[in-house]
TORTI-282214 format. One line per 2 residues: number of its first residue (from 1); their letters; for each residue x, y negated, z negated of C-alpha. Coordinates in steps of 0.1 Angstrom, whole numbers. Each point is the difference from the previous one (the first is absolute). Layout:
<pts>
NUM	A	X,Y,Z; ...
</pts>
This chain:
<pts>
1	MT	0,3,0; 18,-39,11
3	IR	1,-21,-30; -30,-29,18
5	KQ	-19,33,-5; 6,8,-36
7	IK	-4,-39,-7; -31,3,14
9	EI	-9,33,-19; 9,-21,-31
11	IK	-29,-30,6; -29,23,10
13	KA	3,10,-37; 6,-33,-12
15	VF	-33,-9,20; -18,33,-2
17	SY	-21,-19,-33; -18,-25,14
19	AE	6,6,42; -19,28,16
21	AT	11,14,35; 35,-9,-1
23	ED	11,22,29; -23,-25,23
25	KN	15,-29,-16; 29,-9,26
27	FT	21,-21,-26; 41,-1,6
29	VE	30,7,-16; 28,-16,15
31	IP	37,-12,0; -2,-33,0
33	EN	24,-23,17; 9,-21,-24
35	KE	21,16,-30; -19,-19,-31
37	YG	-34,14,10; 15,36,-12
39	DY	13,26,20; -38,13,7
41	AT	-32,-22,1; -37,9,0
43	NV	-37,-18,6; -19,24,-16
45	AL	-7,-28,-23; -12,-26,28
47	IF	-18,34,28; -23,6,-39
49	SR	-6,-33,-13; -34,-2,8
51	QA	-10,39,-13; 13,-14,-32
53	RD	-12,-30,-1; -27,6,-29
55	KW	33,3,-27; 29,-20,24
57	PN	-12,-29,16; 35,-5,21
59	PI	25,22,13; 21,-7,-26
61	QL	-17,8,-24; -7,34,16
63	AE	32,4,5; 17,-4,-35
65	EI	-27,25,-7; 15,26,23
67	KS	36,-10,-8; -11,11,-33
69	KI	-13,30,0; 37,7,25
71	SS	22,27,-17; 28,17,19
73	EM	35,5,-3; 8,-12,28
75	FE	-5,-41,-8; 19,-19,-21
77	KI	-18,-29,7; -34,-9,12
79	DV	-11,-32,2; -34,-21,20
81	VN	7,-28,24; -32,-13,21
83	GF	-19,29,-6; 22,25,11
85	IN	23,24,-24; 34,7,6
87	FY	25,29,-8; 32,-1,-10
89	FK	16,31,-5; 26,15,-27
91	PE	32,-1,5; 0,38,-12
93	FL	-32,6,25; 26,-7,26
95	QN	31,20,-2; -22,33,-3
97	QI	-8,-10,29; 33,13,15
99	KE	-5,32,-14; -33,1,22
101	II	19,-10,31; 28,20,-8
103	KE	-22,35,-2; -21,-4,26
105	NK	27,-8,26; -17,4,34
107	NY	-34,4,-12; 2,-35,-15
109	GK	-32,-19,13; -12,32,16
111	TN	-38,3,-12; -28,22,14
113	IG	-30,-34,11; 1,16,32
115	NG	-18,35,-16; 15,15,32
117	EK	-22,-17,23; 8,5,36
119	VQ	10,-32,22; 17,-10,29
121	VE	16,-23,7; 2,-13,36
123	FI	29,-24,12; 15,-16,30
125	SS	-18,15,29; 15,-16,25
127	NP	-11,3,35; 20,25,20
129	TG	12,-23,28; 33,-10,-14
131	PL	27,2,-29; -7,-11,-34
133	TV	0,-37,-7; 5,-14,-29
135	AN	-36,-17,8; -16,27,-4
137	GR	26,17,-19; -10,-20,-36
139	GG	-25,25,-16; 23,30,7
141	PM	18,-15,-40; -34,-4,-15
143	GD	-20,31,15; 33,18,-10
145	VL	2,-13,-40; -39,0,-2
147	AN	0,35,9; 35,10,-25
149	VL	-23,-28,-29; -31,19,3
151	NF	18,37,3; 17,-11,-39
153	VG	-28,-7,-10; -24,28,-3
155	YK	-15,-1,44; 5,25,22
157	IK	14,-17,32; 5,7,37
159	KE	20,-28,20; -16,-1,37
161	FY	14,-18,34; -32,-3,27
163	IN	10,0,31; -22,-13,24
165	NA	10,17,33; -40,-3,20
167	GN	-6,-38,3; 7,-22,28
169	QI	33,-9,-17; 9,37,16
171	AV	-9,-10,34; 15,-36,-4
173	LG	33,23,-6; -6,23,29
175	HS	-1,-32,19; 34,-14,-12
177	IL	16,37,3; -7,-1,35
179	KD	7,-38,9; -38,-6,16
181	DK	-12,-37,-5; -12,9,-31
183	AQ	26,6,-18; 6,-21,-34
185	YR	24,16,-15; 32,-6,7
187	GG	35,2,-16; 30,28,-2
189	YI	-18,20,-12; -29,6,28
191	DS	27,4,20; 16,26,-14
193	LV	-31,21,-1; -6,-5,39
195	GR	24,21,12; -11,30,-20
197	IK	-38,-2,10; -12,19,27
199	ER	-35,-1,-8; -14,-27,27
201	DV	-35,2,-18; -8,-33,-20
203	YK	-7,13,-27; 14,28,-7
205	AG	33,-17,8; -10,-23,-31
207	QE	-5,30,-20; 29,17,12
209	AA	19,-36,-10; -18,-1,-33
211	KI	12,37,-12; 40,-8,8
213	II	-8,-38,-19; -11,16,-33
215	DE	22,34,8; 31,-17,4
217	MI	-3,-39,-12; -22,-10,-28
219	KK	5,32,-22; 35,-4,4
221	TT	-7,-32,-15; -25,10,-26
223	DK	31,23,-8; 23,-27,-9
225	FG	-25,-20,-16; 3,28,-26
227	IK	-44,9,6; -6,39,7
229	YD	-40,-2,8; -16,36,-9
231	EW	-23,-10,34; 5,-11,32
233	FW	-39,6,19; -6,-5,29
235	ES	-30,-28,16; -1,33,31
237	DL	-7,24,-26; -32,-16,-9
239	HK	-11,6,32; 7,36,6
241	KD	-21,0,-29; -27,-17,20
243	LT	3,-17,-41; -11,-32,20
245	EK	-33,14,16; -9,13,-33
247	II	-2,-35,-14; -18,-18,28
249	KL	-28,32,-6; -1,-3,-37
251	LK	-2,-40,-2; -26,1,27
253	DK	-18,28,-20; -3,-26,-29
255	NL	-9,-27,26; 23,-17,-8
257	LY	12,-6,38; -24,-19,27
259	EQ	9,-10,44; 9,-33,5
261	DG	14,-14,39; 10,33,9
263	AT	16,8,-26; -7,18,-36
265	WF	0,-18,-37; 9,6,-27
267	KS	-20,-21,-28; 23,-5,-22
269	SS	-11,-33,-13; -28,19,-21
271	LG	28,14,-18; 20,-38,-11
273	DN	16,-4,31; -1,-37,15
275	RD	-14,13,32; -11,34,17
277	RV	32,17,19; 5,19,34
279	LI	6,41,0; -4,10,37
281	KK	9,-31,26; -20,-2,34
283	DG	25,18,18; -10,29,-29
285	LK	40,-2,-12; -2,4,-37
287	TY	17,-29,-25; 23,5,-25
289	LA	-22,-10,-25; -19,31,10
291	SD	33,26,-4; 4,-17,-34
293	IA	-30,7,-14; 3,36,7
295	YH	38,0,-12; -16,-12,-32
297	YN	-25,29,3; 29,23,1
299	KF	18,-12,-28; -34,-3,-22
301	KE	-19,31,11; 24,25,16
303	RK	35,-11,-17; -21,-9,-33
305	FD	21,-27,-11; -21,-17,-32
307	KV	16,-30,17; 21,-21,25
309	IN	18,-27,-2; 15,-20,34
311	IW	21,-20,8; 0,-25,25
313	GA	10,-31,17; -20,-32,0
315	DH	-8,0,38; -22,27,-9
317	HG	-18,-18,-25; -30,2,23
319	DV	0,34,-2; -9,4,-35
321	PG	-38,-6,1; -6,23,22
323	LM	18,25,-12; -18,-2,-33
325	AG	-30,0,10; 8,30,17
327	VE	12,22,-24; -29,-16,-27
329	AI	-23,18,33; 19,37,0
331	GY	-6,-1,-36; 29,-15,-21
333	KG	-4,-33,-13; 27,-13,-22
335	QL	28,28,8; 15,-20,28
337	EI	24,-27,-9; 16,-21,27
339	IL	35,-18,-10; 11,-30,26
341	QQ	33,-10,2; 7,-39,11
343	FI	21,-3,30; 43,-4,-3
345	TV	25,-26,14; 36,10,1
347	TE	25,-29,-1; 40,1,2
349	KG	19,-31,-4; -31,-18,-3
351	KK	-20,9,31; -29,20,8
353	IK	8,35,17; -31,3,25
355	MS	-19,29,-3; -21,21,36
357	KR	-2,36,13; -16,-8,28
359	LG	33,-27,12; 27,23,-9
361	TF	10,-21,-29; -9,14,-31
363	VP	18,5,-32; 0,38,-1
365	MD	2,14,-34; 29,19,9
367	DL	17,-29,-1; -12,-18,-30
369	LN	13,31,-17; 35,7,16
371	AV	5,-37,-10; -4,5,-33
373	GS	-10,34,-17; -33,16,-9
375	DV	9,-17,-32; -2,-34,5
377	VR	-31,4,29; -19,17,-27
379	FF	3,-23,-25; -5,-31,12
381	FL	-31,12,22; -16,14,-38
383	MH	11,-39,-16; -32,-11,18
385	SA	-36,1,-7; -15,15,31
387	DK	-19,-29,8; 29,-25,-2
389	QM	15,-5,30; 34,4,-4
391	DF	37,-11,16; 30,24,2
393	DM	27,-15,-6; 29,20,19
395	DL	26,-27,-15; -11,11,-42
397	AK	-6,39,15; 36,1,10
399	EK	16,-16,-35; 18,24,-23
401	SD	-9,-21,-28; -17,-13,-27
403	KN	-18,-19,22; -15,27,19
405	PV	-26,23,-22; 9,29,10
407	YY	35,-6,-12; -9,-11,-32
409	VQ	-20,26,-9; 20,32,8
411	YA	30,-18,-15; -19,1,-33
413	YA	-5,37,12; 34,2,9
415	RI	13,-15,-36; -14,24,-19
417	NS	12,23,12; 38,-9,4
419	IL	-4,-6,-40; -19,36,-7
421	RK	28,14,16; 24,-13,-30
423	TS	-15,18,-31; -2,38,-8
425	GH	-42,6,-3; -27,-13,-13
427	NL	-26,15,-25; -31,-15,-13
429	NV	16,-5,-37; 9,-35,-1
431	KL	-12,-25,-20; -20,-19,19
433	EL	-7,-27,-26; 33,-15,9
435	LN	-16,-16,34; -17,-36,-10
437	HP	21,-21,21; -23,-18,18
439	AE	13,8,38; -4,34,-13
441	IE	-38,-4,-16; -7,-17,36
443	LI	13,31,21; -19,27,-26
445	KN	-33,-26,11; 5,3,37
447	LI	13,42,-3; -37,5,-20
449	AF	-24,-18,32; 13,24,18
451	PE	-31,27,2; -19,-32,-2
453	II	15,-11,37; -6,29,16
455	EE	-38,6,-12; -10,-36,7
457	TA	14,7,42; -21,32,-6
459	KD	-31,-17,0; 6,-34,19
461	YQ	30,12,30; 21,-23,-12
463	VH	29,12,7; 26,-30,2
465	RL	-4,2,-39; 22,26,-1
467	PT	33,-21,20; -16,-28,-25
469	YA	12,20,-30; 26,19,14
471	IK	18,-41,5; -9,-5,-37
473	SA	14,32,-13; 29,-7,11
475	AL	2,-37,-6; -5,11,-39
477	FH	25,28,6; 28,-29,11
479	RF	-13,-23,-28; 8,31,-29
481	YT	30,8,14; 12,-31,2
483	EC	-7,-11,-40; 0,35,-16
485	HV	39,23,1; -8,36,2
487	LG	32,20,5; 22,-5,-23
489	EE	-25,-19,-27; -9,21,-37
491	RD	-7,37,6; -33,-5,-12
493	LE	-9,-27,24; 16,12,29
495	KA	-20,31,-6; -29,-20,0
497	RL	8,-25,27; 7,26,21
499	AL	-32,20,-1; -12,-34,9
501	IM	15,4,28; -14,35,9
503	AT	-36,-11,-6; 4,-26,24
505	KI	19,21,28; -25,27,-4
507	VL	-23,-34,7; 19,-11,29
509	EN	5,36,13; -40,7,2
511	IL	-11,-35,15; 27,1,27
513	DL	-10,40,9; -40,-17,1
515	MG	12,-22,28; 26,16,19
517	IG	27,-16,-10; 36,16,-5
519	KP	16,2,-34; 43,-5,5
521	EK	16,12,-26; 32,-30,10
523	M	-1,-28,22
</pts>
């Protein structure tokens, strides 16, 4: 149980005598930004003040009453400020957490909030019309790390790449391979495919090229990126099973289709969409939405996922309402979540590098990975919230100094290993009460927040929380290293500080493993 949950349980017991259904009340327990307001603070008195107004006319009086009923060995002090109740840990409580971290080791931070629920995370899924680019690769680290976090807290996770090899873009690719007047994709990769594909049928040439692009370009890049998919799902397999036709019939039977202007329309506006959507065009070709609904029918009905998380580029925002309506229509409302990733700009020497796959002037992900390495690319991509546009600064990415956040975190880990290599083993029979320096206490407070960081990320998918936490952990360790000598100190103090260093190593290992970032023993 996380520290936050422990505090929340203590609070619930304190308010039970007058406040009913505390489980349903959304009071918070948070770490205050201002340290003067404690290690944790709660707004419980503000939330329950109306319910308890007969006895305590205002939230401050209620907060004082709740405070008087709290009894715990965790806290050195509890005070009330502006109706908030602030908690301050006892040093001995914090010190004893080091033993728990070391005992749990690689399991530190693990929970079972997922309870074995089967979840699919689908990400990147770029069209198989060219090498993976920086633009469509941004979702790679997020999807991979989100899946890692969900797995860490007890979900059964599958990572998937969906290959659109049955739409109009395949015909466009075919024209580009045949170099006819409808060619749109250009560049060296197209030229390299021309001589290998003998098929003269446009669509078949496109499909043949798509398979080569997936197998020889995109898969190699994702491997280099450190991403291992459980499934590469081909859209053409949906059509082999006539699954799209099945979906059309299912929607028709539910009276959710109608004919207009020679096309077949889906009544998606009746299911929350801002307009109805075409499923079959005038020429008889099915739209992407028809295939997407069939694909999600396969996910939920045939493969029995309890939840599906799709990570898409922001340019697909217009497709979200239609698919959400489609998923609801086939009976799985509330089980699909779509995360939109905003655009990325790569800069070098202060200038933007332009990207366009069709003109052949895009920035291949391989080029970025070769220039700065997977660790840097993953970390930089993860540092930004999905809903924020990001600039990838090549000059900073190449830095081998504390200015580069990846270097900064990895150097902390390498420094820890350097210290531990100089010692002859560690045990938990140490006097942790000697750890009372402010730098030690702040480092411990940060370490015990790790399980909460993971649990929060599993709930809201904000994976940028992980690199932020890693940077803070490295900063607090570097401060501790600067202000507190370890080797050569009085023996009991040295052993206690070595235990703190070991606990810090465990947390850094776990966070770096979840992010898929390397853990260098030396730098």
